[in-house]
N, C-alpha and C positions, 0 to 999 in steps of 0.2 A: 504494500500500500504506500502511496506517495505520502511524503512528510506532511503536506498540507491537509490531506485527508485524515491523517492521524490527529492533527491538531484540532480539526473541526469535530472529529469524533470525541476527542477528549472534552471539549467544551460542551458538547451535547450531553455527555455522561455526567458532567458536573451539574448541569441544569437538572437532569433527571434525578440525580442524587439529592439535590437540595429540595426539589419538589416532594420526593418521597419522604425525606426527613420531616418536612413541615406538615404534610397532608395525608400520609398513608402508613408510615412505618408503625406507629403505635396501634393503629386500628388492625393492621394485618397481624401484628404480634399478639394482640389480645384475642383475635379470632382463633388462631392456632393454639394458643395457650388453653382456651376453654373448649376446644374441639374434643368431643368425646368419641374418639375413633382409635382405639388401641391397635387394631390390626394395621391400620394405615401408618401410625407412628412407629410401630415395630419394623415395618418395611423400611422406613426412612432411617431408623436407628441402625439398621444393617448397612445401608448404603453410605451413611455419613462417615463410617469408619474408614472408607477408602479415600477420604479427603486428607488423611494423614500422610505427610511427605515421605515417611519411611517406606511406604509401599512402593515408592518410585525411586527413591534415592539408593536404597540398598541393592535391589536387583540390577539397576542400571549401572552402578559402580562395579558390581561383581562381573556383569557381562562385559563391561568395558575392559576390565583387567583380563578376563578370559580371552576376548578377541584380540587384545594386544599381544598376549602370550602366544596365541596360535596364528598370528600374522594375518589377520583378517581386517584390514584397515577400514573398509566400508562399514562393516558391522560395528567395529569399535567406535567409529565416529557417530553412528546412530545412538549407541548406548551413552556416549559422552554427552551428546546433545540433550538427551532426556535428563541425564544427571544435572547438567548445568542449568537447564530450564527450571528445575526444581530448586536448585541452589539460589539462583538469581531471584526467582519468585519468592522464595522463603525469606530471603534477606530483605528484598525490596519492600515487602508488605510492612515491615517494621519501620520503614521511613515514614509511614503514614500512621501506624498504630500508636507509636510512642508520642509524637507531638499532639495528636488529636485526643487520645485518651477517652474514646467514646464509651459511655456506660452501656453495658450489655442489656438486652431486653428484660432479663430477670429482675434487674434493679427497678425497672419501670413497673413491671407486672406485680412485684411483691412490695415495693416501697415507694412507688410513684416518683421515681427519680429518672430524669430524662435529660440527656445533653452530654456535655464533655467535661472531663477533668484533665486539663491540658498538661502534657508531659508527665503522665501517670503510667507506670509500667505494670501495675497489678492486673491480673487476668480479667477481673471484673470490669476493667476500663480498657479492654483491648478488643472492642467490638468492630471497629472500623479500621481497615476493611477486613473481610473474612479470610482468615488464613487457610481454612479448609477449601474455600472456594477458589482461591488463587492457585492452590495446588491442583485441584481437580480440573479447572478450566485450562491452565497452562499445559498440563499433561495431555488433556483431551485434544487441544488444538495442536500440540506437538505431534501426537500420534496421527491426527487427521492429515497433517502436512506430509508426514512420512509415508502414510498408507492411505491415500485419498479414496481408494475403493471402499474403505470402511469408515469414512469420515462421519457419516450420519450416526453410526453406532457409537463411536468415540464421543462425539459432541453430545449425544443424548445422555450417555452415562455421566459425562461431566456436568451437564445441566441438572441431572437428577441428584447428584451429590451436592451441588451448590444449593439447590432448592431445599434439600433436607435441613440445611442450617436455619432456614426460615420456619419450616414446619415444626422443628424441634425447639424453636424460640431461642436458639443460641446466637442468632444474629438477626438484625433487621434486614429488610429487603434491600435497602440502599447500600448496606455493607456488602451484600452479595453482588449487586449490579456493578458497583465500582471495582470490586475485586475481580469480577469477570473481565472487565476491560483491561485491567492491569495484567491478568494472566494471559489474555490474548496477545497483548502487546509484547510481553516477554517472549512468548513462544514464537511469534512471527519474526521478531527482530533477530533472535538467536538463530532461527532457521536460515534466514537470509545470510547471516554471518558465516555459519558453519558450512552451508551447502552452496548457495548461489554465488557468494563472493569467492569462495575457494575454487569453484568450478570454472569461474571466469578468469582466474589468475593463472 
């Protein structure tokens, strides 16, 4: 994507995030918090576990090491790309979490506290953006770029993991939307760097 389009997309995401923050986040969180549907929530409890970065970091690093040792550079590059996508996404999300210090939905749902505690690193003030989401979406986009034939499956699974954070009231919808943009950005930029740039050189 051209740089200008990324900038425009970023501005649109900021507007959407602000609108959700003011007009929808609390209502959506309250809806899912009071939703009496245990089977549905059990399904999302299962999928949300795959938003943990270790599911991608550990296998990709081991595969990278294995393919390096067996002299398979193409496969090792793919594994390294997945690994670095998760590393950059995981570190990058904290450039937003730490300064914003957004209160998690449970603080609003249980104590009617909503907003930000600037530069607060406690877990209950680490809602924005969603870490599980940036892991899931960056990985899903990365796999869809590597294996475009299966892109709809990867992207659907990534979206399912991301949405689980809202259903389980671990994050607000705006946390997920913004993290999804960041995850997409990381995966696309690194893919261009590791593959298109190197192939052209």
